[in-house]
GULORO-886339 format. One line per 8 residues: number of its first residue (from 1); their letters; for each residue x, y, z of N, C-alpha, C, CB. Coordinates in nm, 3 decimals. Glycine has a CB too. Example, Ala and Ser with C-alpha at 12.3 -4.5 7.8 and 13.67 -1.06 7.14 Angstrom:
2
1 = AS = 1.319,-0.569,0.780,1.230,-0.450,0.780,1.320,-0.330,0.780,1.131,-0.447,0.905  1.285,-0.225,0.708,1.367,-0.106,0.714,1.290,0.003,0.787,1.408,-0.060,0.572
This chain:
95
1 = MKMEKRIY = -15.071,-9.354,-7.604,-15.180,-9.344,-7.510,-15.197,-9.197,-7.470,-15.155,-9.433,-7.386  -15.316,-9.148,-7.483,-15.344,-9.009,-7.450,-15.412,-9.000,-7.313,-15.434,-8.944,-7.559  -15.358,-8.914,-7.228,-15.418,-8.895,-7.096,-15.531,-8.794,-7.108,-15.312,-8.847,-6.992  -15.650,-8.836,-7.070,-15.766,-8.749,-7.082,-15.823,-8.706,-6.948,-15.872,-8.818,-7.161  -15.781,-8.770,-6.840,-15.835,-8.737,-6.709,-15.725,-8.674,-6.624,-15.893,-8.863,-6.639  -15.760,-8.570,-6.555,-15.665,-8.501,-6.468,-15.722,-8.492,-6.328,-15.631,-8.359,-6.522  -15.633,-8.492,-6.233,-15.673,-8.476,-6.094,-15.598,-8.357,-6.037,-15.643,-8.606,-6.010  -15.670,-8.267,-5.976,-15.611,-8.150,-5.914,-15.642,-8.156,-5.765,-15.664,-8.018,-5.978
9 = GILGISSI = -15.554,-8.104,-5.685,-15.580,-8.101,-5.542,-15.486,-8.005,-5.473,-15.566,-8.238,-5.482  -15.513,-7.986,-5.348,-15.427,-7.901,-5.266,-15.418,-7.964,-5.127,-15.482,-7.754,-5.259  -15.301,-7.958,-5.071,-15.279,-8.009,-4.936,-15.228,-7.894,-4.851,-15.180,-8.129,-4.935  -15.267,-7.893,-4.727,-15.220,-7.790,-4.635,-15.196,-7.849,-4.498,-15.320,-7.674,-4.626  -15.105,-7.790,-4.424,-15.081,-7.833,-4.287,-15.086,-7.711,-4.197,-14.943,-7.906,-4.275  -15.105,-7.736,-4.070,-15.105,-7.630,-3.970,-14.985,-7.648,-3.881,-15.237,-7.630,-3.887  -14.913,-7.542,-3.857,-14.796,-7.545,-3.771,-14.814,-7.438,-3.664,-14.663,-7.523,-3.853  -14.851,-7.479,-3.545,-14.881,-7.385,-3.437,-14.757,-7.365,-3.351,-14.999,-7.435,-3.351
17 = MSNWNADF = -14.713,-7.242,-3.339,-14.597,-7.205,-3.257,-14.471,-7.280,-3.300,-14.626,-7.232,-3.110  -14.455,-7.303,-3.429,-14.337,-7.374,-3.479,-14.313,-7.337,-3.625,-14.353,-7.527,-3.463  -14.198,-7.377,-3.675,-14.162,-7.354,-3.814,-14.136,-7.491,-3.877,-14.036,-7.259,-3.827  -14.231,-7.544,-3.948,-14.220,-7.679,-4.002,-14.117,-7.690,-4.114,-14.355,-7.725,-4.053  -14.072,-7.581,-4.166,-13.982,-7.583,-4.281,-13.848,-7.517,-4.250,-14.048,-7.513,-4.399  -13.802,-7.526,-4.125,-13.679,-7.457,-4.085,-13.554,-7.534,-4.128,-13.677,-7.436,-3.933  -13.446,-7.459,-4.152,-13.317,-7.521,-4.176,-13.244,-7.532,-4.042,-13.232,-7.440,-4.281  -13.114,-7.565,-4.044,-13.041,-7.586,-3.919,-13.026,-7.458,-3.837,-12.905,-7.643,-3.949
25 = SGEPKSIS = -13.037,-7.342,-3.901,-13.025,-7.216,-3.827,-13.158,-7.172,-3.766,-12.974,-7.106,-3.920  -13.266,-7.245,-3.797,-13.397,-7.209,-3.745,-13.475,-7.115,-3.834,-13.383,-7.148,-3.610  -13.416,-7.075,-3.945,-13.481,-6.986,-4.042,-13.551,-7.069,-4.150,-13.378,-6.889,-4.106  -13.654,-7.012,-4.215,-13.718,-7.085,-4.325,-13.618,-7.115,-4.437,-13.837,-7.004,-4.380  -13.635,-7.228,-4.503,-13.545,-7.264,-4.613,-13.562,-7.164,-4.727,-13.574,-7.408,-4.663  -13.448,-7.127,-4.786,-13.453,-7.033,-4.898,-13.342,-7.065,-4.997,-13.439,-6.887,-4.847  -13.359,-7.016,-5.119,-13.256,-7.033,-5.221,-13.164,-6.912,-5.218,-13.319,-7.052,-5.363  -13.061,-6.910,-5.302,-12.957,-6.807,-5.295,-13.007,-6.664,-5.314,-12.852,-6.836,-5.398
33 = NGRIFGSD = -13.117,-6.647,-5.386,-13.169,-6.510,-5.405,-13.263,-6.467,-5.292,-13.242,-6.501,-5.538  -13.279,-6.549,-5.189,-13.361,-6.514,-5.074,-13.504,-6.560,-5.081,-13.360,-6.369,-5.056  -13.544,-6.622,-5.191,-13.681,-6.669,-5.206,-13.705,-6.790,-5.116,-13.711,-6.706,-5.354  -13.808,-6.784,-5.033,-13.840,-6.892,-4.939,-13.920,-6.999,-5.013,-13.919,-6.838,-4.815  -13.890,-7.124,-4.984,-13.965,-7.234,-5.046,-13.998,-7.340,-4.942,-13.884,-7.296,-5.163  -14.098,-7.418,-4.970,-14.138,-7.528,-4.883,-14.079,-7.658,-4.934,-14.291,-7.539,-4.874  -14.011,-7.728,-4.849,-13.946,-7.853,-4.886,-14.047,-7.968,-4.888,-13.833,-7.885,-4.788  -14.036,-8.054,-4.989,-14.124,-8.172,-4.993,-14.093,-8.266,-4.878,-14.108,-8.245,-5.127
41 = KAFKYPMK = -13.969,-8.269,-4.833,-13.931,-8.356,-4.721,-14.000,-8.309,-4.593,-13.778,-8.357,-4.701  -14.006,-8.178,-4.573,-14.071,-8.124,-4.454,-14.221,-8.150,-4.458,-14.043,-7.974,-4.441  -14.277,-8.159,-4.577,-14.421,-8.182,-4.591,-14.458,-8.329,-4.574,-14.469,-8.131,-4.725  -14.366,-8.419,-4.606,-14.396,-8.562,-4.598,-14.413,-8.609,-4.454,-14.286,-8.643,-4.666  -14.335,-8.553,-4.361,-14.340,-8.600,-4.222,-14.479,-8.585,-4.160,-14.238,-8.523,-4.139  -14.545,-8.468,-4.168,-14.678,-8.460,-4.105,-14.779,-8.556,-4.168,-14.730,-8.319,-4.115  -14.765,-8.585,-4.297,-14.855,-8.680,-4.360,-14.831,-8.821,-4.306,-14.838,-8.678,-4.514  -14.704,-8.860,-4.296,-14.671,-8.992,-4.243,-14.715,-9.005,-4.098,-14.520,-9.019,-4.255
49 = KMWENQGE = -14.695,-8.899,-4.019,-14.734,-8.901,-3.878,-14.885,-8.914,-3.865,-14.684,-8.774,-3.807  -14.961,-8.846,-3.951,-15.106,-8.856,-3.949,-15.150,-8.999,-3.979,-15.168,-8.758,-4.052  -15.090,-9.060,-4.083,-15.126,-9.198,-4.116,-15.093,-9.292,-4.001,-15.052,-9.244,-4.243  -14.977,-9.272,-3.938,-14.937,-9.356,-3.824,-15.037,-9.340,-3.709,-14.795,-9.320,-3.777  -15.081,-9.218,-3.681,-15.179,-9.193,-3.574,-15.314,-9.254,-3.606,-15.194,-9.043,-3.552  -15.345,-9.272,-3.735,-15.471,-9.334,-3.776,-15.462,-9.486,-3.779,-15.511,-9.282,-3.912  -15.347,-9.541,-3.741,-15.332,-9.686,-3.735,-15.275,-9.751,-3.859,-15.462,-9.746,-3.706  -15.235,-9.672,-3.958,-15.174,-9.728,-4.079,-15.030,-9.769,-4.051,-15.180,-9.626,-4.196
57 = KVLYIKSL = -14.980,-9.865,-4.126,-14.841,-9.908,-4.112,-14.753,-9.818,-4.199,-14.824,-10.058,-4.152  -14.666,-9.741,-4.134,-14.575,-9.651,-4.204,-14.434,-9.700,-4.178,-14.594,-9.501,-4.159  -14.368,-9.750,-4.280,-14.236,-9.808,-4.262,-14.129,-9.702,-4.245,-14.202,-9.896,-4.380  -14.125,-9.605,-4.333,-14.013,-9.511,-4.334,-14.049,-9.383,-4.259,-13.973,-9.477,-4.478  -14.041,-9.392,-4.126,-14.060,-9.277,-4.039,-13.969,-9.298,-3.919,-14.212,-9.259,-3.996  -13.916,-9.191,-3.867,-13.822,-9.203,-3.756,-13.891,-9.265,-3.635,-13.762,-9.065,-3.719  -13.833,-9.372,-3.583,-13.883,-9.435,-3.462,-13.764,-9.466,-3.372,-13.966,-9.564,-3.494  -13.788,-9.461,-3.243,-13.678,-9.472,-3.147,-13.693,-9.596,-3.060,-13.671,-9.349,-3.060
65 = KVDKGALI = -13.580,-9.637,-3.001,-13.579,-9.746,-2.904,-13.486,-9.705,-2.790,-13.534,-9.882,-2.969  -13.504,-9.769,-2.674,-13.417,-9.743,-2.560,-13.309,-9.849,-2.558,-13.498,-9.742,-2.425  -13.184,-9.806,-2.557,-13.071,-9.899,-2.553,-12.968,-9.844,-2.453,-13.007,-9.918,-2.694  -12.946,-9.918,-2.348,-12.851,-9.878,-2.243,-12.885,-9.741,-2.186,-12.708,-9.877,-2.298  -13.013,-9.717,-2.165,-13.059,-9.592,-2.105,-13.063,-9.473,-2.198,-12.973,-9.559,-1.993  -13.036,-9.493,-2.326,-13.038,-9.382,-2.422,-13.138,-9.411,-2.534,-12.896,-9.358,-2.480  -13.198,-9.307,-2.587,-13.286,-9.321,-2.703,-13.203,-9.318,-2.830,-13.394,-9.210,-2.705  -13.216,-9.421,-2.912,-13.145,-9.425,-3.039,-13.244,-9.463,-3.150,-13.026,-9.526,-3.034
73 = PKTLKERY = -13.220,-9.417,-3.272,-13.311,-9.450,-3.382,-13.308,-9.599,-3.415,-13.276,-9.368,-3.506  -13.425,-9.653,-3.449,-13.432,-9.792,-3.495,-13.379,-9.800,-3.637,-13.578,-9.845,-3.488  -13.320,-9.914,-3.670,-13.279,-9.937,-3.808,-13.403,-9.967,-3.891,-13.175,-10.055,-3.817  -13.389,-9.961,-4.021,-13.501,-9.992,-4.109,-13.547,-10.136,-4.088,-13.462,-9.969,-4.256  -13.451,-10.226,-4.064,-13.484,-10.366,-4.038,-13.565,-10.380,-3.910,-13.355,-10.451,-4.028  -13.527,-10.310,-3.804,-13.600,-10.316,-3.678,-13.742,-10.259,-3.694,-13.525,-10.239,-3.568  -13.754,-10.152,-3.769,-13.886,-10.092,-3.793,-13.974,-10.188,-3.872,-13.871,-9.958,-3.869  -13.917,-10.254,-3.973,-13.991,-10.351,-4.053,-14.041,-10.465,-3.965,-13.904,-10.406,-4.167
81 = EQLFPEKN = -13.953,-10.517,-3.880,-13.990,-10.628,-3.792,-14.096,-10.586,-3.690,-13.867,-10.682,-3.720  -14.098,-10.459,-3.651,-14.200,-10.409,-3.560,-14.337,-10.408,-3.629,-14.164,-10.267,-3.511  -14.340,-10.366,-3.755,-14.466,-10.357,-3.828,-14.515,-10.491,-3.879,-14.450,-10.262,-3.943  -14.423,-10.577,-3.921,-14.456,-10.706,-3.979,-14.385,-10.815,-3.899,-14.417,-10.713,-4.130  -14.448,-10.865,-3.793,-14.379,-10.956,-3.701,-14.350,-11.096,-3.756,-14.460,-10.970,-3.578  -14.395,-11.130,-3.876,-14.368,-11.263,-3.933,-14.218,-11.281,-3.950,-14.440,-11.281,-4.069  -14.164,-11.387,-3.891,-14.019,-11.408,-3.893,-13.970,-11.471,-4.024,-13.980,-11.497,-3.776  -14.045,-11.565,-4.079,-13.999,-11.636,-4.198,-14.062,-11.573,-4.323,-14.035,-11.787,-4.189
89 = LIKIQKQ = -14.000,-11.469,-4.374,-14.056,-11.397,-4.489,-14.047,-11.477,-4.618,-13.985,-11.265,-4.506  -13.949,-11.565,-4.629,-13.937,-11.649,-4.749,-14.058,-11.740,-4.761,-13.806,-11.733,-4.744  -14.105,-11.790,-4.649,-14.222,-11.877,-4.646,-14.345,-11.803,-4.699,-14.247,-11.929,-4.503  -14.359,-11.676,-4.663,-14.473,-11.595,-4.708,-14.465,-11.570,-4.858,-14.478,-11.462,-4.632  -14.345,-11.544,-4.911,-14.327,-11.513,-5.052,-14.362,-11.632,-5.140,-14.185,-11.469,-5.079  -14.341,-11.753,-5.093,-14.369,-11.873,-5.173,-14.518,-11.903,-5.181,-14.296,-11.993,-5.115  -14.598,-11.848,-5.091,-14.742,-11.877,-5.092,-14.813,-11.801,-5.199,-14.803,-11.844,-4.958
């Protein structure tokens, strides 16, 4: 099978008064020779957050809950149950 159609595009984000691609030291991520690069992981978060703000269901994004007065991350199971409240998933799969 020969691919004859191509799609090209560009994506950009705006980071005001922040460094969206920082490592743990607060500096931009770089490789051993000092060349700075943009991480795909750092780029995925603003896209997921945008979709979530637009009302889309985004499963794999950090979400928090209050437990004993502290904020803790939800498990993937808890996040799934928040987005898809149907309790009997086996029943849905058989339909």
